C-alpha positions, 0 to 999 in steps of 0.5 A: 533422527535424520528427520529431526536434522532436516527440520532443524536445517529448514528452520535455520534456513527460514530464520536466515532468510527472514534476517536477510530480508530485514537487513535488505530492507534496512540497507534500502533505508527503510523501516520494516514497519514502513515496508509492511504498511506499503505491502498492505497499502498496495493491496488497498490500492488495487481495490481503490483502483478498481472502485475508482474505475467502476463508480463515477458517482459515489454517495457521500459516505462512499466518498468519505471512505474512499478519501480516508483509504486513499490518504492511508495509501498516500502516507504509506507510499510516501515512506518508501522509495519511488523505485519500489512502487514505480510499477504501481504508478498508473494505479496510484495516479488514477486513485490520486486523480479520483481523490482530487475529483472527490475533494473538489466536489466536496469543496464545491458543495461546502462553498455553496 
């Protein structure tokens, strides 16, 4: 009987923490969906940052993949306040720089 009471208390605490987190996100002026996409975009940002550092010359297919993934990140980061991602600013800036470079290269190739 005591074990059952402990389980109920733990479930209640977990439920209360989830509600508290959702309320904090809403009070910050965001949607939960935007916050979740930001978390996913943060993981992709790390991968793109490492990819941008390693590869100077990408194949056209890699460029297209990089551009589409970077655009997803930019959209997700747009929907959250800057204070949430100021720690990731350097990575964001490096990915943005590589994105601009690829766009310029692709533009120059199309205009030849």
